[in-house]
TIMI-2910 file (N, C-alpha, C, CB; in pm, 1 decimal, decimal comma, always signed):
<rs>
+----------+----------+----------+----------+----------+----------+----------+----------+----------+----------+----------+----------+------+
!      n_x !      n_y !      n_z !     ca_x !     ca_y !     ca_z !      c_x !      c_y !      c_z !     cb_x !     cb_y !     cb_z ! resn !
+----------+----------+----------+----------+----------+----------+----------+----------+----------+----------+----------+----------+------+
!  -1890,9 !   +545,5 !    -37,7 !  -1774,2 !   +460,1 !    -47,8 !  -1808,0 !   +326,7 !    +18,0 !  -1649,0 !   +526,5 !    +18,5 !  Met !
!  -1779,4 !   +218,7 !    -49,4 !  -1813,0 !    +87,6 !     +5,2 !  -1727,5 !    +57,8 !   +127,2 !  -1794,7 !    -21,9 !   -100,9 !  Ser !
!  -1778,2 !    -30,1 !   +210,7 !  -1708,9 !    -65,5 !   +334,3 !  -1573,6 !   -128,4 !   +304,4 !  -1794,2 !   -161,0 !   +418,1 !  Asp !
!  -1565,7 !   -211,9 !   +201,8 !  -1439,9 !   -276,6 !   +165,8 !  -1335,2 !   -173,8 !   +124,3 !  -1462,3 !   -377,4 !    +52,9 !  Leu !
!  -1375,6 !    -77,7 !    +43,0 !  -1282,2 !    +27,0 !     -0,7 !  -1233,9 !   +106,3 !   +119,8 !  -1349,0 !   +121,4 !   -104,3 !  Ile !
!  -1326,7 !   +142,3 !   +208,3 !  -1291,6 !   +221,1 !   +326,9 !  -1192,5 !   +144,4 !   +413,7 !  -1418,1 !   +256,5 !   +408,5 !  Arg !
!  -1219,6 !    +15,8 !   +437,6 !  -1131,3 !    -66,0 !   +520,5 !   -993,3 !    -80,5 !   +456,3 !  -1193,4 !   -204,3 !   +543,9 !  Lys !
!   -990,2 !    -98,0 !   +325,2 !   -863,5 !   -113,2 !   +255,4 !   -780,2 !    +13,7 !   +265,5 !   -887,3 !   -149,1 !   +109,3 !  Thr !
!   -843,5 !   +126,4 !   +244,8 !   -771,4 !   +253,6 !   +253,2 !   -720,9 !   +277,5 !   +394,9 !   -861,5 !   +369,9 !   +208,8 !  Ile !
!   -804,9 !   +252,0 !   +494,3 !   -763,3 !   +271,7 !   +633,4 !   -649,1 !   +178,5 !   +671,5 !   -881,4 !   +250,0 !   +727,5 !  Leu !
!   -652,7 !    +55,3 !   +623,0 !   -543,8 !    -39,4 !   +651,3 !   -413,5 !    +12,1 !   +590,8 !   -577,3 !   -180,8 !   +595,6 !  Ala !
!   -422,1 !    +62,3 !   +469,7 !   -303,4 !   +117,4 !   +404,2 !   -249,1 !   +238,6 !   +476,4 !   -334,8 !   +153,8 !   +261,6 !  Gly !
!   -338,5 !   +324,7 !   +520,6 !   -295,2 !   +444,0 !   +593,6 !   -233,1 !   +406,7 !   +727,2 !   -413,0 !   +539,2 !   +615,5 !  Leu !
!   -287,5 !   +304,9 !   +790,8 !   -231,1 !   +259,2 !   +917,8 !    -89,9 !   +207,6 !   +900,0 !   -318,2 !   +150,7 !   +978,9 !  Gly !
!    -67,3 !   +132,3 !   +795,1 !    +66,6 !    +79,2 !   +767,7 !   +162,1 !   +192,9 !   +733,5 !    +62,2 !    -23,9 !   +652,2 !  Ala !
!   +115,0 !   +291,1 !   +661,1 !   +200,5 !   +403,4 !   +624,0 !   +232,2 !   +492,4 !   +743,8 !   +134,2 !   +485,5 !   +514,6 !  Leu !
!   +141,9 !   +495,0 !   +841,6 !   +159,6 !   +581,1 !   +957,6 !   +269,4 !   +529,1 !  +1050,5 !    +28,6 !   +593,6 !  +1033,8 !  Ala !
!   +308,2 !   +403,9 !  +1039,0 !   +411,8 !   +349,1 !  +1125,0 !   +547,6 !   +395,0 !  +1073,9 !   +404,0 !   +194,2 !  +1130,4 !  Leu !
!   +606,2 !   +486,0 !  +1145,6 !   +738,7 !   +535,2 !  +1108,7 !   +843,3 !   +463,6 !  +1192,8 !   +748,6 !   +689,2 !  +1127,6 !  Thr !
!   +966,5 !   +474,4 !  +1151,2 !  +1076,1 !   +414,1 !  +1227,8 !  +1077,6 !   +473,5 !  +1368,9 !  +1213,7 !   +437,1 !  +1156,5 !  Arg !
!  +1053,2 !   +602,3 !  +1377,5 !  +1052,5 !   +668,8 !  +1508,8 !   +947,9 !   +606,9 !  +1601,3 !  +1025,5 !   +819,6 !  +1492,6 !  Glu !
!   +828,1 !   +581,6 !  +1549,3 !   +722,2 !   +521,6 !  +1630,2 !   +757,9 !   +378,3 !  +1668,7 !   +588,6 !   +524,5 !  +1554,5 !  Lys !
!   +818,1 !   +304,6 !  +1574,9 !   +858,0 !   +166,5 !  +1602,2 !   +965,4 !   +163,7 !  +1711,1 !   +909,8 !    +97,7 !  +1473,0 !  Ala !
!  +1060,5 !   +254,9 !  +1703,5 !  +1166,4 !   +261,5 !  +1805,0 !  +1110,6 !   +298,7 !  +1941,1 !  +1273,7 !   +362,1 !  +1764,0 !  Glu !
!  +1014,5 !   +390,9 !  +1944,6 !   +951,8 !   +430,4 !  +2071,3 !   +877,7 !   +311,3 !  +2131,7 !   +854,5 !   +549,7 !  +2050,0 !  Lys !
!   +805,1 !   +237,6 !  +2048,7 !   +734,5 !   +119,3 !  +2096,2 !   +832,1 !    +17,2 !  +2152,9 !   +652,4 !    +56,9 !  +1983,3 !  Leu !
!   +943,5 !     -3,6 !  +2083,1 !  +1044,3 !    -99,4 !  +2128,9 !  +1102,9 !    -56,2 !  +2262,6 !  +1156,0 !   -114,2 !  +2024,5 !  Ala !
!  +1132,4 !    +71,5 !  +2277,2 !  +1187,3 !   +122,7 !  +2403,3 !  +1087,6 !   +103,9 !  +2517,7 !  +1224,3 !   +271,8 !  +2389,3 !  Lys !
!   +960,7 !   +128,5 !  +2489,5 !   +857,5 !   +107,9 !  +2591,3 !   +850,3 !    -38,6 !  +2633,5 !   +720,9 !   +154,3 !  +2539,1 !  Asp !
!   +862,2 !   -129,0 !  +2536,2 !   +859,7 !   -272,5 !  +2567,5 !   +981,9 !   -313,1 !  +2649,5 !   +853,4 !   -355,6 !  +2438,2 !  Leu !
!  +1097,4 !   -252,0 !  +2620,6 !  +1218,9 !   -279,9 !  +2698,0 !  +1199,6 !   -231,3 !  +2841,4 !  +1343,5 !   -211,7 !  +2633,2 !  Val !
!  +1144,0 !   -111,7 !  +2856,9 !  +1120,1 !    -55,8 !  +2991,1 !  +1026,4 !   -145,0 !  +3072,2 !  +1061,0 !    +86,0 !  +2980,5 !  Lys !
!   +927,0 !   -201,9 !  +3005,9 !   +830,4 !   -288,1 !  +3076,0 !   +883,5 !   -429,7 !  +3095,3 !   +698,7 !   -293,2 !  +2999,0 !  Arg !
!  +1000,2 !   -458,0 !  +3038,8 !  +1060,2 !   -588,9 !  +3055,2 !  +1004,8 !   -695,0 !  +2961,4 !  +1042,6 !   -633,5 !  +3194,7 !  Gly !
!   +928,9 !   -653,2 !  +2860,8 !   +870,2 !   -747,4 !  +2766,0 !   +962,0 !   -774,9 !  +2647,2 !   +737,3 !   -694,7 !  +2716,6 !  Glu !
!  +1072,0 !   -699,1 !  +2641,4 !  +1168,4 !   -712,1 !  +2532,7 !  +1305,5 !   -681,7 !  +2591,9 !  +1134,2 !   -615,9 !  +2411,5 !  Leu !
!  +1406,5 !   -760,7 !  +2554,4 !  +1540,6 !   -732,1 !  +2604,7 !  +1606,2 !   -625,7 !  +2517,9 !  +1626,9 !   -860,3 !  +2608,1 !  Thr !
!  +1706,7 !   -561,3 !  +2571,3 !  +1777,5 !   -456,6 !  +2497,6 !  +1840,1 !   -513,1 !  +2370,0 !  +1886,0 !   -392,3 !  +2586,1 !  Lys !
!  +1885,7 !   -636,5 !  +2374,6 !  +1949,1 !   -697,2 !  +2256,6 !  +1845,7 !   -731,4 !  +2149,0 !  +2026,4 !   -824,0 !  +2297,0 !  Thr !
!  +1720,6 !   -751,2 !  +2186,9 !  +1614,2 !   -782,8 !  +2091,0 !  +1553,7 !   -658,0 !  +2026,8 !  +1504,9 !   -862,4 !  +2159,7 !  Glu !
!  +1585,4 !   -543,7 !  +2084,7 !  +1522,3 !   -417,7 !  +2042,4 !  +1541,4 !   -386,8 !  +1893,9 !  +1577,5 !   -303,6 !  +2124,0 !  Glu !
!  +1664,0 !   -391,8 !  +1845,0 !  +1692,2 !   -357,3 !  +1704,6 !  +1621,5 !   -454,2 !  +1609,2 !  +1844,8 !   -359,0 !  +1678,1 !  Ala !
!  +1625,6 !   -583,3 !  +1640,0 !  +1559,5 !   -682,7 !  +1555,0 !  +1408,8 !   -660,4 !  +1554,8 !  +1592,2 !   -825,8 !  +1602,7 !  Lys !
!  +1353,7 !   -625,9 !  +1671,7 !  +1210,2 !   -599,3 !  +1682,5 !  +1171,4 !   -483,2 !  +1591,4 !  +1171,2 !   -568,3 !  +1829,0 !  Phe !
!  +1248,0 !   -374,8 !  +1594,7 !  +1219,5 !   -257,5 !  +1510,6 !  +1230,5 !   -294,8 !  +1363,1 !  +1316,4 !   -140,8 !  +1543,8 !  Val !
!  +1335,3 !   -368,6 !  +1328,5 !  +1355,5 !   -410,1 !  +1189,0 !  +1238,5 !   -495,9 !  +1141,4 !  +1488,5 !   -488,0 !  +1173,9 !  Lys !
!  +1198,8 !   -593,1 !  +1223,3 !  +1087,0 !   -680,8 !  +1187,2 !   +956,4 !   -603,0 !  +1174,8 !  +1071,5 !   -792,0 !  +1290,8 !  Asp !
!   +935,4 !   -510,2 !  +1266,1 !   +813,9 !   -429,6 !  +1263,3 !   +807,8 !   -344,0 !  +1136,8 !   +806,3 !   -340,5 !  +1387,8 !  Leu !
!   +920,0 !   -285,7 !  +1099,3 !   +924,0 !   -203,1 !   +978,3 !   +903,3 !   -289,3 !   +854,1 !  +1058,0 !   -126,9 !   +968,7 !  Met !
!   +957,5 !   -410,8 !   +855,0 !   +939,3 !   -501,8 !   +742,0 !   +791,7 !   -538,9 !   +727,2 !  +1025,3 !   -629,1 !   +760,2 !  Lys !
!   +725,1 !   -565,8 !   +839,5 !   +582,8 !   -599,6 !   +836,0 !   +499,3 !   -480,4 !   +789,5 !   +535,5 !   -646,3 !   +974,5 !  Lys !
!   +537,3 !   -361,3 !   +834,7 !   +464,7 !   -241,3 !   +792,6 !   +477,9 !   -220,6 !   +642,2 !   +516,5 !   -117,5 !   +868,0 !  Ala !
!   +597,4 !   -242,4 !   +589,2 !   +618,9 !   -227,9 !   +444,5 !   +538,1 !   -331,9 !   +368,1 !   +769,0 !   -241,3 !   +409,8 !  Glu !
!   +537,1 !   -454,9 !   +418,5 !   +460,4 !   -560,2 !   +353,5 !   +311,4 !   -525,1 !   +353,7 !   +484,1 !   -695,6 !   +423,6 !  Lys !
!   +262,6 !   -472,9 !   +464,2 !   +121,8 !   -432,4 !   +473,1 !    +91,2 !   -320,3 !   +374,9 !    +87,3 !   -387,8 !   +616,1 !  Ser !
!   +185,5 !   -227,0 !   +362,2 !   +166,3 !   -114,7 !   +270,5 !   +157,2 !   -164,3 !   +126,5 !   +281,1 !    -12,7 !   +284,7 !  Arg !
!   +247,3 !   -255,6 !    +91,1 !   +248,4 !   -310,8 !    -45,5 !   +119,1 !   -387,1 !    -72,6 !   +371,0 !   -403,9 !    -66,4 !  Val !
!    +76,1 !   -468,5 !    +23,7 !    -48,0 !   -544,2 !     +7,2 !   -167,7 !   -450,2 !     -5,7 !    -68,4 !   -640,1 !   +125,7 !  Glu !
!   -168,6 !   -343,0 !    +72,4 !   -278,4 !   -245,9 !    +64,1 !   -280,5 !   -179,1 !    -73,1 !   -265,1 !   -139,3 !   +175,1 !  Ala !
!   -163,5 !   -144,4 !   -123,8 !   -155,9 !    -84,2 !   -257,5 !   -212,2 !   -178,6 !   -363,1 !    -10,6 !    -47,5 !   -291,8 !  Glu !
!   -175,8 !   -306,3 !   -353,0 !   -225,3 !   -404,8 !   -450,0 !   -377,2 !   -416,9 !   -442,0 !   -159,8 !   -542,4 !   -425,8 !  Lys !
!   -429,8 !   -419,2 !   -319,2 !   -575,2 !   -429,0 !   -303,6 !   -644,2 !   -306,5 !   -361,9 !   -612,7 !   -445,0 !   -155,4 !  Arg !
!   -588,4 !   -190,3 !   -335,8 !   -647,9 !    -67,0 !   -387,8 !   -644,0 !    -66,5 !   -540,1 !   -574,6 !    +56,8 !   -332,1 !  Ile !
!   -532,0 !   -109,8 !   -598,5 !   -521,4 !   -116,9 !   -744,4 !   -628,1 !   -209,3 !   -803,1 !   -381,7 !   -165,4 !   -785,4 !  Glu !
!   -648,5 !   -324,7 !   -738,7 !   -750,1 !   -418,5 !   -787,7 !   -889,5 !   -357,9 !   -777,9 !   -744,3 !   -550,2 !   -708,8 !  Lys !
!   -917,2 !   -290,1 !   -668,7 !  -1048,6 !   -228,6 !   -649,3 !  -1071,8 !   -120,3 !   -753,8 !  -1060,9 !   -169,6 !   -507,3 !  Ile !
!   -970,0 !    -38,6 !   -777,0 !   -982,5 !    +67,6 !   -877,1 !  -1002,5 !     +7,1 !  -1015,5 !   -857,7 !   +159,0 !   -875,8 !  Val !
!   -925,2 !    -97,4 !  -1046,4 !   -938,5 !   -163,3 !  -1176,5 !  -1079,1 !   -219,7 !  -1195,7 !   -834,6 !   -275,4 !  -1190,4 !  Glu !
!  -1131,5 !   -287,3 !  -1094,0 !  -1266,9 !   -342,3 !  -1102,2 !  -1369,8 !   -230,7 !  -1118,5 !  -1298,6 !   -426,0 !   -976,9 !  Lys !
!  -1348,8 !   -120,7 !  -1047,7 !  -1441,3 !     -7,7 !  -1057,0 !  -1439,2 !    +51,9 !  -1197,4 !  -1405,8 !   +100,2 !   -953,0 !  Thr !
!  -1321,2 !    +66,2 !  -1254,8 !  -1310,3 !   +118,9 !  -1391,7 !  -1382,1 !    +28,0 !  -1490,3 !  -1162,5 !   +134,4 !  -1432,4 !  Leu !
!  -1367,8 !   -103,2 !  -1471,0 !  -1434,8 !   -198,6 !  -1559,6 !  -1585,8 !   -186,0 !  -1545,7 !  -1390,0 !   -343,2 !  -1528,6 !  Ile !
!  -1634,2 !   -178,3 !  -1421,9 !  -1778,2 !   -166,2 !  -1397,8 !  -1834,8 !    -38,1 !  -1458,5 !  -1807,2 !   -169,8 !  -1247,7 !  Lys !
!  -1756,4 !    +68,3 !  -1450,7 !  -1802,4 !   +196,8 !  -1503,7 !  -1773,5 !   +211,7 !  -1653,0 !  -1736,9 !   +310,8 !  -1427,4 !  Leu !
!  -1708,5 !   +108,5 !  -1710,0 !  -1673,3 !   +108,5 !  -1851,4 !  -1581,2 !   +225,6 !  -1887,6 !  -1799,5 !   +113,4 !  -1936,1 !  Asn !
!  -1487,2 !   +254,7 !  -1797,8 !  -1389,2 !   +360,8 !  -1820,9 !  -1260,5 !   +294,7 !  -1870,2 !  -1363,8 !   +446,0 !  -1690,2 !  Ile !
!  -1206,7 !   +341,3 !  -1981,6 !  -1086,4 !   +277,9 !  -2035,7 !   -964,7 !   +301,3 !  -1945,3 !  -1057,9 !   +331,1 !  -2176,5 !  Pro !
!   -874,8 !   +204,3 !  -1944,7 !   -751,5 !   +216,1 !  -1867,8 !   -648,8 !   +296,1 !  -1947,6 !   -695,7 !    +76,3 !  -1831,4 !  Thr !
!   -539,6 !   +332,2 !  -1884,0 !   -431,8 !   +405,3 !  -1951,9 !   -377,8 !   +320,5 !  -2067,0 !   -317,2 !   +441,8 !  -1852,0 !  Arg !
!   -364,5 !   +191,1 !  -2043,1 !   -313,3 !   +100,1 !  -2146,5 !   -405,9 !   +100,1 !  -2268,0 !   -298,5 !    -43,5 !  -2090,5 !  Lys !
!   -536,6 !    +94,6 !  -2244,7 !   -633,4 !    +95,4 !  -2354,8 !   -630,5 !   +228,4 !  -2429,7 !   -775,0 !    +68,0 !  -2301,9 !  Glu !
!   -618,0 !   +338,4 !  -2355,9 !   -610,8 !   +470,0 !  -2420,0 !   -484,4 !   +483,2 !  -2503,9 !   -615,6 !   +581,3 !  -2314,6 !  Leu !
!   -372,1 !   +432,3 !  -2451,0 !   -246,8 !   +437,7 !  -2527,4 !   -256,3 !   +354,6 !  -2655,2 !   -129,4 !   +388,1 !  -2441,3 !  Asp !
!   -320,5 !   +238,5 !  -2647,0 !   -338,0 !   +153,6 !  -2765,7 !   -425,5 !   +225,1 !  -2868,4 !   -400,8 !    +16,7 !  -2727,0 !  Ala !
!   -529,5 !   +288,0 !  -2822,6 !   -618,7 !   +362,4 !  -2911,5 !   -544,6 !   +479,2 !  -2976,5 !   -741,7 !   +413,7 !  -2834,2 !  Leu !
!   -464,0 !   +549,8 !  -2898,4 !   -386,4 !   +661,3 !  -2951,6 !   -289,7 !   +611,7 !  -3059,3 !   -309,1 !   +732,7 !  -2838,4 !  Lys !
!   -226,8 !   +497,4 !  -3033,9 !   -133,8 !   +440,8 !  -3132,3 !   -206,5 !   +407,2 !  -3262,3 !    -65,3 !   +314,7 !  -3075,8 !  Ala !
!   -327,9 !   +352,9 !  -3251,8 !   -406,7 !   +320,6 !  -3371,7 !   -443,4 !   +447,8 !  -3447,8 !   -534,7 !   +242,8 !  -3333,3 !  Lys !
!   -482,7 !   +549,6 !  -3375,5 !   -519,3 !   +677,5 !  -3438,7 !   -398,1 !   +737,0 !  -3509,3 !   -574,8 !   +777,7 !  -3333,4 !  Ile !
!   -282,6 !   +734,4 !  -3441,5 !   -159,9 !   +786,0 !  -3502,8 !   -125,5 !   +709,4 !  -3630,9 !    -42,8 !   +777,5 !  -3403,3 !  Asp !
!   -141,7 !   +578,0 !  -3625,2 !   -111,0 !   +494,0 !  -3741,0 !   -206,9 !   +525,4 !  -3856,0 !   -119,2 !   +344,1 !  -3703,2 !  Lys !
!   -334,2 !   +540,8 !  -3825,9 !   -433,2 !   +572,9 !  -3929,9 !   -412,0 !   +714,8 !  -3984,5 !   -576,7 !   +558,8 !  -3873,6 !  Leu !
!   -366,0 !   +806,5 !  -3901,9 !   -342,3 !   +944,1 !  -3945,1 !   -229,3 !   +954,2 !  -4046,5 !   -311,1 !  +1031,3 !  -3825,7 !  Ser !
!   -134,8 !   +861,2 !  -4036,4 !    -19,1 !   +863,6 !  -4126,5 !    -51,6 !   +811,9 !  -4265,7 !    +93,3 !   +781,9 !  -4068,0 !  Lys !
!   -163,2 !   +740,4 !  -4278,6 !   -200,5 !   +683,2 !  -4409,3 !   -250,0 !   +786,7 !  -4505,3 !   -305,8 !   +577,9 !  -4392,6 !  Lys !
+----------+----------+----------+----------+----------+----------+----------+----------+----------+----------+----------+----------+------+
</rs>
């Protein structure tokens, strides 16, 4: 597995691993240490979850691009190409 693929997958898994529960625990720890006020806690959790979701979406897009490039390099048809071919076969079969 190439280093880029490995890093992309790990980044995606890291973003997915951040649950609301973990974000809330982190926020509470920051409040206890005085690095975050109690009133900032909810916004901090919301912002953290938004960033995690954005990271997850970006990781998915990167993985899709990598898979697409790999399919092209290996000359493997995509689902869209297979569906188009099936439609042509169906059309020719009806003649």
